[in-house]
CHARMM-style PDB file with segment names, atoms N, HN, CA, C and O in Angstrom:
ATOM      1  N   MET     1     201.320  85.019-144.225  1.00  0.00      PROA
ATOM      2  CA  MET     1     200.928  85.192-142.838  1.00  0.00      PROA
ATOM      3  C   MET     1     199.494  85.699-142.735  1.00  0.00      PROA
ATOM      4  O   MET     1     198.751  85.282-141.847  1.00  0.00      PROA
ATOM      5  N   SER     2     199.107  86.587-143.626  1.00  0.00      PROA
ATOM      6  HN  SER     2     199.711  86.926-144.347  1.00  0.00      PROA
ATOM      7  CA  SER     2     197.756  87.138-143.536  1.00  0.00      PROA
ATOM      8  C   SER     2     196.703  86.075-143.853  1.00  0.00      PROA
ATOM      9  O   SER     2     195.585  86.137-143.343  1.00  0.00      PROA
ATOM     10  N   ASN     3     197.060  85.099-144.697  1.00  0.00      PROA
ATOM     11  HN  ASN     3     197.969  85.050-145.111  1.00  0.00      PROA
ATOM     12  CA  ASN     3     196.128  84.026-145.013  1.00  0.00      PROA
ATOM     13  C   ASN     3     195.826  83.187-143.776  1.00  0.00      PROA
ATOM     14  O   ASN     3     194.679  82.801-143.552  1.00  0.00      PROA
ATOM     15  N   LYS     4     196.846  82.904-142.977  1.00  0.00      PROA
ATOM     16  HN  LYS     4     197.778  83.218-143.159  1.00  0.00      PROA
ATOM     17  CA  LYS     4     196.648  82.151-141.740  1.00  0.00      PROA
ATOM     18  C   LYS     4     195.773  82.952-140.778  1.00  0.00      PROA
ATOM     19  O   LYS     4     194.905  82.398-140.105  1.00  0.00      PROA
ATOM     20  N   LYS     5     196.012  84.247-140.724  1.00  0.00      PROA
ATOM     21  HN  LYS     5     196.718  84.697-141.271  1.00  0.00      PROA
ATOM     22  CA  LYS     5     195.245  85.092-139.818  1.00  0.00      PROA
ATOM     23  C   LYS     5     193.769  85.114-140.212  1.00  0.00      PROA
ATOM     24  O   LYS     5     192.894  85.103-139.346  1.00  0.00      PROA
ATOM     25  N   GLU     6     193.494  85.146-141.504  1.00  0.00      PROA
ATOM     26  HN  GLU     6     194.205  85.155-142.207  1.00  0.00      PROA
ATOM     27  CA  GLU     6     192.105  85.139-141.976  1.00  0.00      PROA
ATOM     28  C   GLU     6     191.409  83.824-141.634  1.00  0.00      PROA
ATOM     29  O   GLU     6     190.227  83.816-141.287  1.00  0.00      PROA
ATOM     30  N   ILE     7     192.133  82.720-141.731  1.00  0.00      PROA
ATOM     31  HN  ILE     7     193.093  82.726-142.013  1.00  0.00      PROA
ATOM     32  CA  ILE     7     191.560  81.420-141.391  1.00  0.00      PROA
ATOM     33  C   ILE     7     191.245  81.351-139.898  1.00  0.00      PROA
ATOM     34  O   ILE     7     190.194  80.844-139.506  1.00  0.00      PROA
ATOM     35  N   ILE     8     192.154  81.861-139.065  1.00  0.00      PROA
ATOM     36  HN  ILE     8     193.008  82.273-139.384  1.00  0.00      PROA
ATOM     37  CA  ILE     8     191.925  81.851-137.625  1.00  0.00      PROA
ATOM     38  C   ILE     8     190.747  82.754-137.256  1.00  0.00      PROA
ATOM     39  O   ILE     8     189.938  82.393-136.402  1.00  0.00      PROA
ATOM     40  N   VAL     9     190.645  83.912-137.887  1.00  0.00      PROA
ATOM     41  HN  VAL     9     191.303  84.205-138.581  1.00  0.00      PROA
ATOM     42  CA  VAL     9     189.521  84.821-137.619  1.00  0.00      PROA
ATOM     43  C   VAL     9     188.200  84.178-138.024  1.00  0.00      PROA
ATOM     44  O   VAL     9     187.189  84.359-137.344  1.00  0.00      PROA
ATOM     45  N   THR    10     188.198  83.434-139.118  1.00  0.00      PROA
ATOM     46  HN  THR    10     189.018  83.287-139.670  1.00  0.00      PROA
ATOM     47  CA  THR    10     186.984  82.723-139.531  1.00  0.00      PROA
ATOM     48  C   THR    10     186.582  81.692-138.479  1.00  0.00      PROA
ATOM     49  O   THR    10     185.398  81.549-138.173  1.00  0.00      PROA
ATOM     50  N   GLY    11     187.552  80.976-137.928  1.00  0.00      PROA
ATOM     51  HN  GLY    11     188.513  81.091-138.176  1.00  0.00      PROA
ATOM     52  CA  GLY    11     187.262  80.006-136.875  1.00  0.00      PROA
ATOM     53  C   GLY    11     186.720  80.669-135.623  1.00  0.00      PROA
ATOM     54  O   GLY    11     185.827  80.132-134.968  1.00  0.00      PROA
ATOM     55  N   ILE    12     187.258  81.833-135.288  1.00  0.00      PROA
ATOM     56  HN  ILE    12     187.984  82.269-135.820  1.00  0.00      PROA
ATOM     57  CA  ILE    12     186.767  82.563-134.118  1.00  0.00      PROA
ATOM     58  C   ILE    12     185.336  83.043-134.355  1.00  0.00      PROA
ATOM     59  O   ILE    12     184.539  83.087-133.419  1.00  0.00      PROA
ATOM     60  N   LYS    13     185.005  83.399-135.585  1.00  0.00      PROA
ATOM     61  HN  LYS    13     185.654  83.364-136.346  1.00  0.00      PROA
ATOM     62  CA  LYS    13     183.629  83.804-135.894  1.00  0.00      PROA
ATOM     63  C   LYS    13     182.658  82.637-135.704  1.00  0.00      PROA
ATOM     64  O   LYS    13     181.552  82.818-135.196  1.00  0.00      PROA
ATOM     65  N   TYR    14     183.082  81.442-136.116  1.00  0.00      PROA
ATOM     66  HN  TYR    14     183.981  81.295-136.529  1.00  0.00      PROA
ATOM     67  CA  TYR    14     182.242  80.262-135.882  1.00  0.00      PROA
ATOM     68  C   TYR    14     182.014  80.045-134.394  1.00  0.00      PROA
ATOM     69  O   TYR    14     180.899  79.744-133.968  1.00  0.00      PROA
ATOM     70  N   LEU    15     183.073  80.200-133.606  1.00  0.00      PROA
ATOM     71  HN  LEU    15     183.978  80.445-133.952  1.00  0.00      PROA
ATOM     72  CA  LEU    15     182.936  80.003-132.164  1.00  0.00      PROA
ATOM     73  C   LEU    15     182.108  81.117-131.529  1.00  0.00      PROA
ATOM     74  O   LEU    15     181.431  80.886-130.528  1.00  0.00      PROA
ATOM     75  N   ALA    16     182.153  82.314-132.094  1.00  0.00      PROA
ATOM     76  HN  ALA    16     182.703  82.502-132.907  1.00  0.00      PROA
ATOM     77  CA  ALA    16     181.329  83.410-131.580  1.00  0.00      PROA
ATOM     78  C   ALA    16     179.844  83.150-131.829  1.00  0.00      PROA
ATOM     79  O   ALA    16     178.999  83.559-131.033  1.00  0.00      PROA
ATOM     80  N   ILE    17     179.531  82.480-132.915  1.00  0.00      PROA
ATOM     81  HN  ILE    17     180.218  82.148-133.562  1.00  0.00      PROA
ATOM     82  CA  ILE    17     178.146  82.097-133.186  1.00  0.00      PROA
ATOM     83  C   ILE    17     177.741  80.945-132.269  1.00  0.00      PROA
ATOM     84  O   ILE    17     176.591  80.862-131.838  1.00  0.00      PROA
ATOM     85  N   THR    18     178.687  80.062-131.976  1.00  0.00      PROA
ATOM     86  HN  THR    18     179.621  80.130-132.327  1.00  0.00      PROA
ATOM     87  CA  THR    18     178.408  78.886-131.155  1.00  0.00      PROA
ATOM     88  C   THR    18     178.082  79.257-129.715  1.00  0.00      PROA
ATOM     89  O   THR    18     177.224  78.629-129.095  1.00  0.00      PROA
ATOM     90  N   LEU    19     178.753  80.262-129.181  1.00  0.00      PROA
ATOM     91  HN  LEU    19     179.450  80.772-129.685  1.00  0.00      PROA
ATOM     92  CA  LEU    19     178.606  80.597-127.769  1.00  0.00      PROA
ATOM     93  C   LEU    19     177.167  80.916-127.354  1.00  0.00      PROA
ATOM     94  O   LEU    19     176.696  80.339-126.374  1.00  0.00      PROA
ATOM     95  N   PRO    20     176.445  81.797-128.043  1.00  0.00      PROA
ATOM     96  CA  PRO    20     175.058  82.025-127.617  1.00  0.00      PROA
ATOM     97  C   PRO    20     174.162  80.800-127.825  1.00  0.00      PROA
ATOM     98  O   PRO    20     173.224  80.577-127.060  1.00  0.00      PROA
ATOM     99  N   LEU    21     174.452  80.011-128.859  1.00  0.00      PROA
ATOM    100  HN  LEU    21     175.214  80.192-129.481  1.00  0.00      PROA
ATOM    101  CA  LEU    21     173.650  78.814-129.091  1.00  0.00      PROA
ATOM    102  C   LEU    21     173.844  77.789-127.982  1.00  0.00      PROA
ATOM    103  O   LEU    21     172.928  77.026-127.678  1.00  0.00      PROA
ATOM    104  N   MET    22     175.031  77.765-127.373  1.00  0.00      PROA
ATOM    105  HN  MET    22     175.776  78.385-127.620  1.00  0.00      PROA
ATOM    106  CA  MET    22     175.291  76.831-126.285  1.00  0.00      PROA
ATOM    107  C   MET    22     174.428  77.140-125.055  1.00  0.00      PROA
ATOM    108  O   MET    22     174.117  76.238-124.277  1.00  0.00      PROA
ATOM    109  N   PHE    23     174.050  78.388-124.879  1.00  0.00      PROA
ATOM    110  HN  PHE    23     174.303  79.120-125.511  1.00  0.00      PROA
ATOM    111  CA  PHE    23     173.195  78.756-123.754  1.00  0.00      PROA
ATOM    112  C   PHE    23     171.717  78.746-124.131  1.00  0.00      PROA
ATOM    113  O   PHE    23     170.866  78.387-123.317  1.00  0.00      PROA
ATOM    114  N   PHE    24     171.416  79.140-125.357  1.00  0.00      PROA
ATOM    115  HN  PHE    24     172.107  79.432-126.018  1.00  0.00      PROA
ATOM    116  CA  PHE    24     170.029  79.239-125.787  1.00  0.00      PROA
ATOM    117  C   PHE    24     169.416  77.860-126.044  1.00  0.00      PROA
ATOM    118  O   PHE    24     168.232  77.657-125.776  1.00  0.00      PROA
ATOM    119  N   GLY    25     170.201  76.916-126.556  1.00  0.00      PROA
ATOM    120  HN  GLY    25     171.163  77.082-126.773  1.00  0.00      PROA
ATOM    121  CA  GLY    25     169.703  75.580-126.860  1.00  0.00      PROA
ATOM    122  C   GLY    25     169.169  74.835-125.642  1.00  0.00      PROA
ATOM    123  O   GLY    25     168.029  74.371-125.667  1.00  0.00      PROA
ATOM    124  N   PRO    26     169.963  74.706-124.570  1.00  0.00      PROA
ATOM    125  CA  PRO    26     169.443  74.031-123.382  1.00  0.00      PROA
ATOM    126  C   PRO    26     168.262  74.763-122.734  1.00  0.00      PROA
ATOM    127  O   PRO    26     167.391  74.132-122.135  1.00  0.00      PROA
ATOM    128  N   PHE    27     168.236  76.094-122.854  1.00  0.00      PROA
ATOM    129  HN  PHE    27     168.943  76.607-123.340  1.00  0.00      PROA
ATOM    130  CA  PHE    27     167.115  76.864-122.319  1.00  0.00      PROA
ATOM    131  C   PHE    27     165.823  76.486-123.044  1.00  0.00      PROA
ATOM    132  O   PHE    27     164.801  76.237-122.406  1.00  0.00      PROA
ATOM    133  N   VAL    28     165.870  76.444-124.368  1.00  0.00      PROA
ATOM    134  HN  VAL    28     166.701  76.646-124.886  1.00  0.00      PROA
ATOM    135  CA  VAL    28     164.687  76.067-125.157  1.00  0.00      PROA
ATOM    136  C   VAL    28     164.338  74.604-124.919  1.00  0.00      PROA
ATOM    137  O   VAL    28     163.163  74.239-124.876  1.00  0.00      PROA
ATOM    138  N   LEU    29     165.352  73.774-124.766  1.00  0.00      PROA
ATOM    139  HN  LEU    29     166.307  74.071-124.801  1.00  0.00      PROA
ATOM    140  CA  LEU    29     165.113  72.353-124.517  1.00  0.00      PROA
ATOM    141  C   LEU    29     164.416  72.131-123.177  1.00  0.00      PROA
ATOM    142  O   LEU    29     163.543  71.270-123.068  1.00  0.00      PROA
ATOM    143  N   THR    30     164.790  72.895-122.167  1.00  0.00      PROA
ATOM    144  HN  THR    30     165.499  73.595-122.255  1.00  0.00      PROA
ATOM    145  CA  THR    30     164.130  72.795-120.866  1.00  0.00      PROA
ATOM    146  C   THR    30     162.662  73.202-120.967  1.00  0.00      PROA
ATOM    147  O   THR    30     161.789  72.551-120.393  1.00  0.00      PROA
ATOM    148  N   ILE    31     162.399  74.275-121.696  1.00  0.00      PROA
ATOM    149  HN  ILE    31     163.108  74.803-122.163  1.00  0.00      PROA
ATOM    150  CA  ILE    31     161.015  74.696-121.921  1.00  0.00      PROA
ATOM    151  C   ILE    31     160.257  73.597-122.664  1.00  0.00      PROA
ATOM    152  O   ILE    31     159.092  73.332-122.369  1.00  0.00      PROA
ATOM    153  N   GLY    32     160.914  72.968-123.616  1.00  0.00      PROA
ATOM    154  HN  GLY    32     161.860  73.183-123.856  1.00  0.00      PROA
ATOM    155  CA  GLY    32     160.284  71.894-124.378  1.00  0.00      PROA
ATOM    156  C   GLY    32     159.948  70.686-123.528  1.00  0.00      PROA
ATOM    157  O   GLY    32     158.898  70.070-123.708  1.00  0.00      PROA
ATOM    158  N   PHE    33     160.840  70.340-122.596  1.00  0.00      PROA
ATOM    159  HN  PHE    33     161.693  70.840-122.450  1.00  0.00      PROA
ATOM    160  CA  PHE    33     160.559  69.203-121.719  1.00  0.00      PROA
ATOM    161  C   PHE    33     159.370  69.484-120.807  1.00  0.00      PROA
ATOM    162  O   PHE    33     158.575  68.591-120.513  1.00  0.00      PROA
ATOM    163  N   ARG    34     159.258  70.726-120.367  1.00  0.00      PROA
ATOM    164  HN  ARG    34     159.903  71.452-120.606  1.00  0.00      PROA
ATOM    165  CA  ARG    34     158.110  71.077-119.517  1.00  0.00      PROA
ATOM    166  C   ARG    34     156.817  71.087-120.324  1.00  0.00      PROA
ATOM    167  O   ARG    34     155.757  70.730-119.809  1.00  0.00      PROA
ATOM    168  N   ALA    35     156.903  71.495-121.587  1.00  0.00      PROA
ATOM    169  HN  ALA    35     157.764  71.785-122.005  1.00  0.00      PROA
ATOM    170  CA  ALA    35     155.707  71.517-122.427  1.00  0.00      PROA
ATOM    171  C   ALA    35     155.366  70.119-122.946  1.00  0.00      PROA
ATOM    172  O   ALA    35     154.229  69.879-123.352  1.00  0.00      PROA
ATOM    173  N   ALA    36     156.325  69.197-122.939  1.00  0.00      PROA
ATOM    174  HN  ALA    36     157.248  69.391-122.609  1.00  0.00      PROA
ATOM    175  CA  ALA    36     156.070  67.845-123.435  1.00  0.00      PROA
ATOM    176  C   ALA    36     155.085  67.096-122.550  1.00  0.00      PROA
ATOM    177  O   ALA    36     154.416  66.169-123.007  1.00  0.00      PROA
ATOM    178  N   ASN    37     154.995  67.490-121.302  1.00  0.00      PROA
ATOM    179  HN  ASN    37     155.538  68.243-120.932  1.00  0.00      PROA
ATOM    180  CA  ASN    37     154.025  66.854-120.404  1.00  0.00      PROA
ATOM    181  C   ASN    37     152.596  67.109-120.865  1.00  0.00      PROA
ATOM    182  O   ASN    37     151.694  66.324-120.573  1.00  0.00      PROA
ATOM    183  N   GLU    38     152.395  68.204-121.581  1.00  0.00      PROA
ATOM    184  HN  GLU    38     153.128  68.841-121.818  1.00  0.00      PROA
ATOM    185  CA  GLU    38     151.071  68.563-122.074  1.00  0.00      PROA
ATOM    186  C   GLU    38     150.851  68.095-123.512  1.00  0.00      PROA
ATOM    187  O   GLU    38     149.807  68.377-124.099  1.00  0.00      PROA
ATOM    188  N   GLY    39     151.815  67.388-124.078  1.00  0.00      PROA
ATOM    189  HN  GLY    39     152.663  67.159-123.600  1.00  0.00      PROA
ATOM    190  CA  GLY    39     151.668  66.857-125.426  1.00  0.00      PROA
ATOM    191  C   GLY    39     152.211  67.756-126.517  1.00  0.00      PROA
ATOM    192  O   GLY    39     152.004  67.476-127.698  1.00  0.00      PROA
ATOM    193  N   ASN    40     152.902  68.834-126.158  1.00  0.00      PROA
ATOM    194  HN  ASN    40     153.070  69.062-125.199  1.00  0.00      PROA
ATOM    195  CA  ASN    40     153.467  69.752-127.144  1.00  0.00      PROA
ATOM    196  C   ASN    40     154.969  69.478-127.255  1.00  0.00      PROA
ATOM    197  O   ASN    40     155.714  69.675-126.295  1.00  0.00      PROA
ATOM    198  N   TYR    41     155.404  69.022-128.431  1.00  0.00      PROA
ATOM    199  HN  TYR    41     154.798  68.861-129.210  1.00  0.00      PROA
ATOM    200  CA  TYR    41     156.808  68.658-128.624  1.00  0.00      PROA
ATOM    201  C   TYR    41     157.558  69.623-129.540  1.00  0.00      PROA
ATOM    202  O   TYR    41     158.670  69.315-129.968  1.00  0.00      PROA
ATOM    203  N   LEU    42     156.985  70.767-129.846  1.00  0.00      PROA
ATOM    204  HN  LEU    42     156.081  71.018-129.498  1.00  0.00      PROA
ATOM    205  CA  LEU    42     157.610  71.719-130.763  1.00  0.00      PROA
ATOM    206  C   LEU    42     158.913  72.275-130.191  1.00  0.00      PROA
ATOM    207  O   LEU    42     159.942  72.275-130.866  1.00  0.00      PROA
ATOM    208  N   PHE    43     158.865  72.747-128.946  1.00  0.00      PROA
ATOM    209  HN  PHE    43     158.028  72.748-128.397  1.00  0.00      PROA
ATOM    210  CA  PHE    43     160.063  73.331-128.351  1.00  0.00      PROA
ATOM    211  C   PHE    43     161.148  72.296-128.094  1.00  0.00      PROA
ATOM    212  O   PHE    43     162.335  72.621-128.131  1.00  0.00      PROA
ATOM    213  N   THR    44     160.758  71.066-127.838  1.00  0.00      PROA
ATOM    214  HN  THR    44     159.793  70.803-127.809  1.00  0.00      PROA
ATOM    215  CA  THR    44     161.753  70.011-127.652  1.00  0.00      PROA
ATOM    216  C   THR    44     162.535  69.789-128.946  1.00  0.00      PROA
ATOM    217  O   THR    44     163.760  69.675-128.918  1.00  0.00      PROA
ATOM    218  N   GLY    45     161.846  69.727-130.058  1.00  0.00      PROA
ATOM    219  HN  GLY    45     160.851  69.820-130.082  1.00  0.00      PROA
ATOM    220  CA  GLY    45     162.510  69.551-131.353  1.00  0.00      PROA
ATOM    221  C   GLY    45     163.395  70.731-131.706  1.00  0.00      PROA
ATOM    222  O   GLY    45     164.515  70.551-132.184  1.00  0.00      PROA
ATOM    223  N   ILE    46     162.901  71.934-131.475  1.00  0.00      PROA
ATOM    224  HN  ILE    46     161.991  72.080-131.087  1.00  0.00      PROA
ATOM    225  CA  ILE    46     163.695  73.135-131.768  1.00  0.00      PROA
ATOM    226  C   ILE    46     164.933  73.177-130.881  1.00  0.00      PROA
ATOM    227  O   ILE    46     166.016  73.528-131.348  1.00  0.00      PROA
ATOM    228  N   GLY    47     164.786  72.821-129.605  1.00  0.00      PROA
ATOM    229  HN  GLY    47     163.906  72.536-129.226  1.00  0.00      PROA
ATOM    230  CA  GLY    47     165.927  72.817-128.690  1.00  0.00      PROA
ATOM    231  C   GLY    47     166.981  71.808-129.086  1.00  0.00      PROA
ATOM    232  O   GLY    47     168.176  72.090-129.009  1.00  0.00      PROA
ATOM    233  N   ILE    48     166.547  70.634-129.510  1.00  0.00      PROA
ATOM    234  HN  ILE    48     165.576  70.405-129.573  1.00  0.00      PROA
ATOM    235  CA  ILE    48     167.507  69.616-129.958  1.00  0.00      PROA
ATOM    236  C   ILE    48     168.253  70.085-131.197  1.00  0.00      PROA
ATOM    237  O   ILE    48     169.463  69.888-131.306  1.00  0.00      PROA
ATOM    238  N   ILE    49     167.544  70.702-132.126  1.00  0.00      PROA
ATOM    239  HN  ILE    49     166.561  70.862-132.037  1.00  0.00      PROA
ATOM    240  CA  ILE    49     168.190  71.207-133.342  1.00  0.00      PROA
ATOM    241  C   ILE    49     169.200  72.297-133.008  1.00  0.00      PROA
ATOM    242  O   ILE    49     170.299  72.311-133.563  1.00  0.00      PROA
ATOM    243  N   ILE    50     168.840  73.213-132.105  1.00  0.00      PROA
ATOM    244  HN  ILE    50     167.948  73.201-131.654  1.00  0.00      PROA
ATOM    245  CA  ILE    50     169.764  74.283-131.719  1.00  0.00      PROA
ATOM    246  C   ILE    50     171.013  73.696-131.057  1.00  0.00      PROA
ATOM    247  O   ILE    50     172.126  74.145-131.331  1.00  0.00      PROA
ATOM    248  N   CYS    51     170.837  72.699-130.193  1.00  0.00      PROA
ATOM    249  HN  CYS    51     169.933  72.334-129.971  1.00  0.00      PROA
ATOM    250  CA  CYS    51     171.989  72.071-129.539  1.00  0.00      PROA
ATOM    251  C   CYS    51     172.894  71.368-130.544  1.00  0.00      PROA
ATOM    252  O   CYS    51     174.119  71.449-130.443  1.00  0.00      PROA
ATOM    253  N   LEU    52     172.301  70.686-131.505  1.00  0.00      PROA
ATOM    254  HN  LEU    52     171.306  70.620-131.587  1.00  0.00      PROA
ATOM    255  CA  LEU    52     173.102  70.007-132.531  1.00  0.00      PROA
ATOM    256  C   LEU    52     173.859  71.001-133.405  1.00  0.00      PROA
ATOM    257  O   LEU    52     175.015  70.765-133.758  1.00  0.00      PROA
ATOM    258  N   VAL    53     173.217  72.107-133.752  1.00  0.00      PROA
ATOM    259  HN  VAL    53     172.278  72.300-133.465  1.00  0.00      PROA
ATOM    260  CA  VAL    53     173.892  73.140-134.547  1.00  0.00      PROA
ATOM    261  C   VAL    53     175.059  73.734-133.765  1.00  0.00      PROA
ATOM    262  O   VAL    53     176.114  74.004-134.338  1.00  0.00      PROA
ATOM    263  N   ALA    54     174.875  73.940-132.455  1.00  0.00      PROA
ATOM    264  HN  ALA    54     174.018  73.720-131.990  1.00  0.00      PROA
ATOM    265  CA  ALA    54     175.965  74.465-131.631  1.00  0.00      PROA
ATOM    266  C   ALA    54     177.145  73.506-131.598  1.00  0.00      PROA
ATOM    267  O   ALA    54     178.297  73.933-131.671  1.00  0.00      PROA
ATOM    268  N   ILE    55     176.866  72.215-131.488  1.00  0.00      PROA
ATOM    269  HN  ILE    55     175.930  71.868-131.429  1.00  0.00      PROA
ATOM    270  CA  ILE    55     177.949  71.225-131.465  1.00  0.00      PROA
ATOM    271  C   ILE    55     178.694  71.204-132.793  1.00  0.00      PROA
ATOM    272  O   ILE    55     179.925  71.197-132.816  1.00  0.00      PROA
ATOM    273  N   VAL    56     177.957  71.194-133.894  1.00  0.00      PROA
ATOM    274  HN  VAL    56     176.957  71.200-133.875  1.00  0.00      PROA
ATOM    275  CA  VAL    56     178.586  71.147-135.216  1.00  0.00      PROA
ATOM    276  C   VAL    56     179.405  72.409-135.474  1.00  0.00      PROA
ATOM    277  O   VAL    56     180.538  72.320-135.948  1.00  0.00      PROA
ATOM    278  N   LEU    57     178.851  73.578-135.170  1.00  0.00      PROA
ATOM    279  HN  LEU    57     177.931  73.650-134.785  1.00  0.00      PROA
ATOM    280  CA  LEU    57     179.595  74.818-135.385  1.00  0.00      PROA
ATOM    281  C   LEU    57     180.820  74.900-134.481  1.00  0.00      PROA
ATOM    282  O   LEU    57     181.840  75.467-134.872  1.00  0.00      PROA
ATOM    283  N   GLY    58     180.730  74.338-133.275  1.00  0.00      PROA
ATOM    284  HN  GLY    58     179.902  73.877-132.957  1.00  0.00      PROA
ATOM    285  CA  GLY    58     181.895  74.315-132.395  1.00  0.00      PROA
ATOM    286  C   GLY    58     183.024  73.480-132.970  1.00  0.00      PROA
ATOM    287  O   GLY    58     184.184  73.892-132.949  1.00  0.00      PROA
ATOM    288  N   PHE    59     182.683  72.304-133.484  1.00  0.00      PROA
ATOM    289  HN  PHE    59     181.740  71.970-133.501  1.00  0.00      PROA
ATOM    290  CA  PHE    59     183.706  71.468-134.115  1.00  0.00      PROA
ATOM    291  C   PHE    59     184.299  72.132-135.356  1.00  0.00      PROA
ATOM    292  O   PHE    59     185.510  72.082-135.572  1.00  0.00      PROA
ATOM    293  N   ILE    60     183.449  72.753-136.166  1.00  0.00      PROA
ATOM    294  HN  ILE    60     182.466  72.794-135.991  1.00  0.00      PROA
ATOM    295  CA  ILE    60     183.953  73.428-137.365  1.00  0.00      PROA
ATOM    296  C   ILE    60     184.870  74.585-136.977  1.00  0.00      PROA
ATOM    297  O   ILE    60     185.911  74.794-137.599  1.00  0.00      PROA
ATOM    298  N   GLY    61     184.480  75.335-135.948  1.00  0.00      PROA
ATOM    299  HN  GLY    61     183.634  75.165-135.442  1.00  0.00      PROA
ATOM    300  CA  GLY    61     185.298  76.466-135.513  1.00  0.00      PROA
ATOM    301  C   GLY    61     186.657  76.029-134.993  1.00  0.00      PROA
ATOM    302  O   GLY    61     187.677  76.617-135.351  1.00  0.00      PROA
ATOM    303  N   VAL    62     186.680  75.002-134.152  1.00  0.00      PROA
ATOM    304  HN  VAL    62     185.851  74.523-133.861  1.00  0.00      PROA
ATOM    305  CA  VAL    62     187.956  74.523-133.620  1.00  0.00      PROA
ATOM    306  C   VAL    62     188.816  73.941-134.732  1.00  0.00      PROA
ATOM    307  O   VAL    62     190.025  74.171-134.770  1.00  0.00      PROA
ATOM    308  N   ARG    63     188.196  73.188-135.637  1.00  0.00      PROA
ATOM    309  HN  ARG    63     187.214  73.001-135.606  1.00  0.00      PROA
ATOM    310  CA  ARG    63     188.952  72.614-136.756  1.00  0.00      PROA
ATOM    311  C   ARG    63     189.542  73.710-137.645  1.00  0.00      PROA
ATOM    312  O   ARG    63     190.669  73.581-138.125  1.00  0.00      PROA
ATOM    313  N   THR    64     188.786  74.782-137.864  1.00  0.00      PROA
ATOM    314  HN  THR    64     187.871  74.887-137.474  1.00  0.00      PROA
ATOM    315  CA  THR    64     189.259  75.874-138.704  1.00  0.00      PROA
ATOM    316  C   THR    64     190.412  76.605-138.025  1.00  0.00      PROA
ATOM    317  O   THR    64     191.386  76.964-138.687  1.00  0.00      PROA
ATOM    318  N   ILE    65     190.320  76.827-136.731  1.00  0.00      PROA
ATOM    319  HN  ILE    65     189.529  76.535-136.194  1.00  0.00      PROA
ATOM    320  CA  ILE    65     191.419  77.486-136.012  1.00  0.00      PROA
ATOM    321  C   ILE    65     192.678  76.620-136.045  1.00  0.00      PROA
ATOM    322  O   ILE    65     193.777  77.127-136.269  1.00  0.00      PROA
ATOM    323  N   LEU    66     192.519  75.324-135.825  1.00  0.00      PROA
ATOM    324  HN  LEU    66     191.627  74.911-135.644  1.00  0.00      PROA
ATOM    325  CA  LEU    66     193.680  74.441-135.868  1.00  0.00      PROA
ATOM    326  C   LEU    66     194.293  74.384-137.263  1.00  0.00      PROA
ATOM    327  O   LEU    66     195.512  74.295-137.412  1.00  0.00      PROA
ATOM    328  N   LYS    67     193.435  74.437-138.287  1.00  0.00      PROA
ATOM    329  HN  LYS    67     192.445  74.510-138.166  1.00  0.00      PROA
ATOM    330  CA  LYS    67     193.961  74.452-139.651  1.00  0.00      PROA
ATOM    331  C   LYS    67     194.759  75.722-139.902  1.00  0.00      PROA
ATOM    332  O   LYS    67     195.778  75.685-140.592  1.00  0.00      PROA
ATOM    333  N   GLY    68     194.308  76.847-139.350  1.00  0.00      PROA
ATOM    334  HN  GLY    68     193.480  76.877-138.789  1.00  0.00      PROA
ATOM    335  CA  GLY    68     195.030  78.100-139.507  1.00  0.00      PROA
ATOM    336  C   GLY    68     196.328  78.130-138.721  1.00  0.00      PROA
ATOM    337  O   GLY    68     197.305  78.736-139.161  1.00  0.00      PROA
ATOM    338  N   LEU    69     196.351  77.485-137.565  1.00  0.00      PROA
ATOM    339  HN  LEU    69     195.557  76.992-137.208  1.00  0.00      PROA
ATOM    340  CA  LEU    69     197.565  77.475-136.755  1.00  0.00      PROA
ATOM    341  C   LEU    69     198.639  76.561-137.323  1.00  0.00      PROA
ATOM    342  O   LEU    69     199.825  76.883-137.263  1.00  0.00      PROA
ATOM    343  N   PHE    70     198.231  75.428-137.871  1.00  0.00      PROA
ATOM    344  HN  PHE    70     197.267  75.166-137.919  1.00  0.00      PROA
ATOM    345  CA  PHE    70     199.206  74.439-138.304  1.00  0.00      PROA
ATOM    346  C   PHE    70     199.339  74.348-139.828  1.00  0.00      PROA
ATOM    347  O   PHE    70     199.881  73.367-140.337  1.00  0.00      PROA
ATOM    348  N   ALA    71     198.856  75.348-140.557  1.00  0.00      PROA
ATOM    349  HN  ALA    71     198.415  76.145-140.144  1.00  0.00      PROA
ATOM    350  CA  ALA    71     198.981  75.336-142.024  1.00  0.00      PROA
ATOM    351  C   ALA    71     200.437  75.657-142.383  1.00  0.00      PROA
ATOM    352  O   ALA    71     201.139  76.378-141.674  1.00  0.00      PROA
ATOM    353  N   LYS    72     200.847  75.094-143.500  1.00  0.00      PROA
ATOM    354  HN  LYS    72     200.277  74.508-144.076  1.00  0.00      PROA
ATOM    355  CA  LYS    72     202.230  75.322-143.933  1.00  0.00      PROA
ATOM    356  C   LYS    72     202.358  76.538-144.800  1.00  0.00      PROA
ATOM    357  OT1 LYS    72     203.458  76.865-145.245  1.00  0.00      PROA
TER     358      LYS     72
END
């Protein structure tokens, strides 16, 4: 039972990391779009990377929680 609990806690930690990235990524991306008008694409690239990392960590977190819930 404790092994399942550890797996679920690990998944929750992934989702805890994902939550701030879900808000910070679009914020940086918006700044990047405004700066892109002036020819600066640095913030746009950083924002896209942050958004992609949030999506990947979200999937990993949900998959880990489901693995902990349905493990035999």
